[in-house]
DSSP file (Angstrom, degrees, kcal/mol; ACC not computed):
  #  RESIDUE AA STRUCTURE BP1 BP2  ACC     N-H-->O    O-->H-N    N-H-->O    O-->H-N    TCO  KAPPA ALPHA  PHI   PSI    X-CA   Y-CA   Z-CA
    1    1 A M     >        0   0    0      0, 0.0     4,-2.3     0, 0.0     5,-0.1   0.000 360.0 360.0 360.0 -34.9  233.6  147.4  143.5
    2    2 A E  H  >  +     0   0    0      2,-0.2     4,-0.7     1,-0.2     0, 0.0   0.928 360.0  45.3 -62.9 -44.0  234.8  150.9  143.1
    3    3 A L  H >> S+     0   0    0      1,-0.2     3,-1.1     2,-0.2     4,-0.6   0.940 112.4  50.7 -64.2 -47.6  231.6  151.8  141.2
    4    4 A L  H >4 S+     0   0    0      1,-0.3     3,-1.1     2,-0.2    11,-0.4   0.886 106.6  55.2 -58.2 -39.9  229.4  150.1  143.7
    5    5 A S  H 3< S+     0   0    0     -4,-2.3    -1,-0.3     1,-0.2    -2,-0.2   0.699 105.7  53.3 -69.5 -17.3  231.0  151.9  146.6
    6    6 A S  H << S+     0   0    0     -3,-1.1     2,-0.4    -4,-0.7    -1,-0.2   0.564  86.1 101.2 -92.0  -8.9  230.3  155.3  145.0
    7    7 A L    <<  +     0   0    0     -3,-1.1     2,-0.4    -4,-0.6     8,-0.4  -0.641  40.8 167.7 -85.2 128.5  226.6  154.7  144.5
    8    8 A R        +     0   0    0     -2,-0.4     5,-0.1     6,-0.1     6,-0.0  -0.935  15.0 134.9-140.0 114.2  224.2  156.4  147.1
    9    9 A H    >   -     0   0    0     -2,-0.4     3,-1.9     3,-0.3    54,-0.0  -0.959  55.6-125.0-158.0 140.8  220.5  156.5  146.4
   10   10 A P  T 3  S+     0   0    0      0, 0.0     4,-0.1     0, 0.0    53,-0.1   0.703 111.0  54.1 -63.0 -17.9  217.4  155.8  148.6
   11   11 A N  T 3  S+     0   0    0      2,-0.1     2,-0.4    51,-0.1    52,-0.1   0.221  97.8  77.6-102.0  15.2  216.1  153.4  146.0
   12   12 A L  S <  S-     0   0    0     -3,-1.9     2,-0.3    51,-0.1    -3,-0.3  -0.960  84.7-114.9-121.9 142.8  219.2  151.2  145.9
   13   13 A V        -     0   0    0     -2,-0.4     2,-0.3     1,-0.1    -2,-0.1  -0.596  45.2-110.8 -70.8 133.7  220.4  148.6  148.3
   14   14 A L        -     0   0    0     -2,-0.3    16,-2.7    -4,-0.1     2,-0.4  -0.485  19.4-133.2 -76.6 130.9  223.7  150.0  149.8
   15   15 A Y  E     +A   29   0A   0    -11,-0.4    14,-0.2    -8,-0.4     3,-0.1  -0.688  26.4 175.4 -78.0 129.6  227.0  148.3  149.0
   16   16 A L  E     -     0   0A   0     12,-3.2     2,-0.3    -2,-0.4    13,-0.2   0.702  51.9 -58.0-109.3 -28.5  229.0  147.7  152.2
   17   17 A G  E     -A   28   0A   0     11,-1.7    11,-3.2     2,-0.0    -1,-0.4  -0.987  44.5-120.7 170.5-172.2  232.0  145.8  151.0
   18   18 A A  E     -A   27   0A   0     -2,-0.3     2,-0.4     9,-0.3     9,-0.2  -0.991   5.4-141.3-155.7 158.0  233.4  142.7  149.3
   19   19 A S  E     +A   26   0A   0      7,-2.5     7,-2.3    -2,-0.3    -2,-0.0  -0.996  13.7 178.4-123.0 126.3  235.6  139.7  149.8
   20   20 A R        +     0   0    0     -2,-0.4     5,-0.2     5,-0.2    -1,-0.1   0.280  47.4 111.6-108.4   9.2  237.8  138.7  146.8
   21   21 A K  S >  S-     0   0    0      3,-0.3     3,-1.8     5,-0.1    -2,-0.0  -0.750  73.1 -97.5 -89.2 113.8  239.5  135.8  148.6
   22   22 A P  T 3  S+     0   0    0      0, 0.0    -2,-0.1     0, 0.0    -1,-0.0  -0.364 103.0  25.8 -60.6 147.1  238.4  132.4  147.1
   23   23 A P  T 3  S+     0   0    0      0, 0.0     2,-0.2     0, 0.0    -2,-0.0  -0.949 124.9  52.0 -91.6  13.0  236.4  130.4  148.0
   24   24 A N    <   +     0   0    0     -3,-1.8     2,-0.4     2,-0.1    -3,-0.3  -0.242  65.7 157.8-105.0  44.9  234.5  133.2  149.7
   25   25 A V        +     0   0    0     -5,-0.2     2,-0.3    -2,-0.2    -5,-0.2  -0.559  24.5 144.7 -67.5 122.7  234.2  135.7  146.9
   26   26 A S  E     -A   19   0A   0     -7,-2.3    -7,-2.5    -2,-0.4     2,-0.5  -0.995  49.6-129.0-159.1 158.7  231.2  137.8  147.8
   27   27 A I  E     -A   18   0A   0     -2,-0.3     2,-0.6    -9,-0.2    -9,-0.3  -0.956  25.2-144.4-110.5 132.7  229.6  141.2  147.8
   28   28 A I  E     +A   17   0A   0    -11,-3.2   -12,-3.2    -2,-0.5   -11,-1.7  -0.884  25.4 177.5-104.2 119.3  228.3  142.5  151.1
   29   29 A M  E     -A   15   0A   0     -2,-0.6   -14,-0.2   -14,-0.2   -15,-0.1  -0.743  38.3 -79.2-118.2 163.4  225.1  144.6  150.8
   30   30 A E        -     0   0    0    -16,-2.7     2,-0.4    -2,-0.3    -1,-0.1  -0.309  53.3-109.5 -56.0 140.5  222.8  146.3  153.2
   31   31 A F        -     0   0    0     -3,-0.0    -1,-0.1   -18,-0.0   -17,-0.1  -0.643  31.0-167.9 -78.1 129.3  220.3  143.9  154.9
   32   32 A V        -     0   0    0     -2,-0.4   -19,-0.0     2,-0.1    -3,-0.0  -0.960  18.4-140.2-118.4 110.8  216.7  144.3  153.6
   33   33 A P        +     0   0    0      0, 0.0     2,-0.2     0, 0.0     0, 0.0  -0.112  58.7  18.7 -72.0 167.4  214.3  142.4  155.9
   34   34 A N  S    S-     0   0    0      2,-0.0     2,-0.1     0, 0.0    -2,-0.1  -0.486 106.9 -16.1  78.2-140.7  211.2  140.4  154.9
   35   35 A V  S    S-     0   0    0     -2,-0.2     2,-0.0     1,-0.1     0, 0.0  -0.473  74.0 -91.7 -97.2 166.2  210.7  139.1  151.3
   36   36 A S     >  -     0   0    0     -2,-0.1     4,-2.4     1,-0.1     5,-0.2  -0.358  34.1-117.0 -70.0 156.9  212.4  140.2  148.0
   37   37 A L  H  > S+     0   0    0      1,-0.2     4,-2.8     2,-0.2     5,-0.3   0.899 116.4  54.9 -61.1 -41.1  210.8  142.9  146.0
   38   38 A D  H  >>S+     0   0    0      1,-0.2     4,-2.5     2,-0.2     5,-0.7   0.926 109.7  46.2 -57.8 -46.4  210.2  140.4  143.2
   39   39 A S  I  >>S+     0   0    0      3,-0.2     5,-1.4     1,-0.2     4,-1.3   0.911 113.2  49.4 -64.0 -42.3  208.4  138.1  145.5
   40   40 A L  I  <5S+     0   0    0     -4,-2.4    -2,-0.2     3,-0.2    -1,-0.2   0.921 118.6  37.4 -63.2 -44.5  206.3  140.9  147.0
   41   41 A L  I  <5S+     0   0    0     -4,-2.8    -2,-0.2    -5,-0.2    -1,-0.2   0.850 134.6  13.1 -78.9 -34.7  205.2  142.3  143.6
   42   42 A Y  I  <5S+     0   0    0     -4,-2.5    -3,-0.2    -5,-0.3    -2,-0.2   0.674 129.6  32.5-121.6 -20.8  204.8  139.2  141.5
   43   43 A K  I  <<S+     0   0    0     -4,-1.3    -3,-0.2    -5,-0.7    -4,-0.1   0.476  84.3 112.5-120.5  -4.5  204.7  136.0  143.6
   44   44 A S      < -     0   0    0     -5,-1.4     4,-0.1    -6,-0.2    -4,-0.1  -0.390  54.1-152.7 -78.5 146.6  203.1  136.9  146.9
   45   45 A T  S    S+     0   0    0     -2,-0.1     2,-0.4     2,-0.1    -1,-0.1   0.516  73.7 103.2 -86.7  -8.0  199.8  135.7  148.1
   46   46 A I  S    S-     0   0    0      1,-0.1     2,-0.6    -6,-0.0    -2,-0.1  -0.625  76.8-130.2 -74.7 128.3  199.7  138.9  150.1
   47   47 A R        -     0   0    0     -2,-0.4     2,-0.4     0, 0.0    -2,-0.1  -0.706  26.6-171.1 -82.6 119.9  197.4  141.4  148.5
   48   48 A I        -     0   0    0     -2,-0.6    -4,-0.0    -8,-0.1     0, 0.0  -0.860  27.0-105.8-109.5 150.5  199.0  144.8  148.0
   49   49 A T     >  -     0   0    0     -2,-0.4     4,-2.4     1,-0.1     5,-0.2  -0.263  22.4-118.3 -71.0 157.6  197.2  147.8  146.9
   50   50 A D  H  > S+     0   0    0      1,-0.2     4,-2.7     2,-0.2     5,-0.2   0.854 116.2  57.3 -61.6 -34.0  197.5  149.2  143.4
   51   51 A S  H  > S+     0   0    0      2,-0.2     4,-2.6     1,-0.2    -1,-0.2   0.923 108.4  44.5 -63.6 -45.3  198.8  152.4  145.0
   52   52 A L  H  > S+     0   0    0      2,-0.2     4,-2.4     1,-0.2    -2,-0.2   0.904 113.3  51.1 -66.1 -41.1  201.6  150.6  146.8
   53   53 A R  H  X S+     0   0    0     -4,-2.4     4,-2.2     2,-0.2    -2,-0.2   0.926 111.4  48.4 -60.4 -45.1  202.5  148.6  143.7
   54   54 A Y  H  X S+     0   0    0     -4,-2.7     4,-2.4     1,-0.2    -2,-0.2   0.936 110.9  50.0 -60.3 -48.0  202.6  151.9  141.7
   55   55 A N  H  X S+     0   0    0     -4,-2.6     4,-2.3     1,-0.2    -1,-0.2   0.876 109.9  51.4 -61.3 -37.9  204.9  153.5  144.3
   56   56 A N  H  X S+     0   0    0     -4,-2.4     4,-2.2     2,-0.2    -1,-0.2   0.915 110.3  48.6 -64.2 -42.4  207.2  150.5  144.3
   57   57 A H  H  X S+     0   0    0     -4,-2.2     4,-2.4     2,-0.2    -2,-0.2   0.881 110.3  51.1 -66.5 -37.5  207.5  150.7  140.5
   58   58 A V  H  X S+     0   0    0     -4,-2.4     4,-2.4     2,-0.2    -1,-0.2   0.913 109.7  50.8 -64.1 -42.0  208.2  154.4  140.6
   59   59 A G  H  X S+     0   0    0     -4,-2.3     4,-2.3     2,-0.2    -2,-0.2   0.901 109.6  49.9 -61.9 -41.6  210.9  153.7  143.2
   60   60 A I  H  X S+     0   0    0     -4,-2.2     4,-2.5     2,-0.2    -2,-0.2   0.928 110.9  49.8 -61.2 -45.6  212.5  151.1  140.9
   61   61 A A  H  X S+     0   0    0     -4,-2.4     4,-2.6     1,-0.2    -2,-0.2   0.891 110.1  50.5 -62.2 -40.2  212.4  153.5  138.0
   62   62 A K  H  X S+     0   0    0     -4,-2.4     4,-2.3     2,-0.2    -1,-0.2   0.912 110.8  49.2 -64.8 -41.9  214.1  156.2  140.1
   63   63 A G  H  X S+     0   0    0     -4,-2.3     4,-2.3     2,-0.2    -2,-0.2   0.919 113.0  46.8 -62.6 -43.6  216.8  153.8  141.1
   64   64 A L  H  X S+     0   0    0     -4,-2.5     4,-2.6     2,-0.2    -2,-0.2   0.896 110.4  52.6 -65.2 -40.8  217.4  152.7  137.5
   65   65 A A  H  X S+     0   0    0     -4,-2.6     4,-1.9     1,-0.2    -1,-0.2   0.911 109.6  49.8 -61.6 -41.7  217.4  156.3  136.3
   66   66 A Y  H  X S+     0   0    0     -4,-2.3     4,-1.2     2,-0.2    -2,-0.2   0.934 110.3  50.1 -61.6 -46.1  220.1  157.1  139.0
   67   67 A L  H >X S+     0   0    0     -4,-2.3     4,-1.2     1,-0.2     3,-0.6   0.921 110.2  50.0 -59.1 -44.5  222.2  154.1  137.9
   68   68 A H  H 3< S+     0   0    0     -4,-2.6     3,-0.3     1,-0.2    -1,-0.2   0.863 108.3  53.2 -62.7 -35.4  222.0  155.2  134.2
   69   69 A S  H 3< S+     0   0    0     -4,-1.9     3,-0.3     1,-0.2    -1,-0.2   0.752 111.2  47.1 -71.9 -22.3  223.0  158.7  135.2
   70   70 A Q  H << S+     0   0    0     -4,-1.2    -1,-0.2    -3,-0.6    -2,-0.2   0.656 109.2  51.5 -91.6 -17.9  226.1  157.4  137.0
   71   71 A V     <        0   0    0     -4,-1.2    -1,-0.2    -3,-0.3    -2,-0.1   0.183 360.0 360.0-109.1  16.3  227.4  155.0  134.4
   72   72 A S              0   0    0     -3,-0.3    -1,-0.2    -4,-0.2    -2,-0.1   0.484 360.0 360.0 -88.2 360.0  227.5  157.2  131.3
C-alpha cells in the first residue's frame, strides 16, 4: 500500500486507499467509467481505429515503463 500510494502517472489508475479489516479487505482505486481497457482492445464489438489502438498501447507501455522505473 505504501508503494501504491507513492505512484503518480497519467497512464496509471490512481490508488486512493485501502481497507485491511476482514472480511472487507480491499484496495480503493480511481473510478474509470465505461468498459475495461482489455474489453475495449480485445473483446469489444465496437470498432476502434488503428490509431486509437496504437495510442492505447503506447500509453500502456509508458505506464509500465514508469512502474519499472519506480520499483528498481
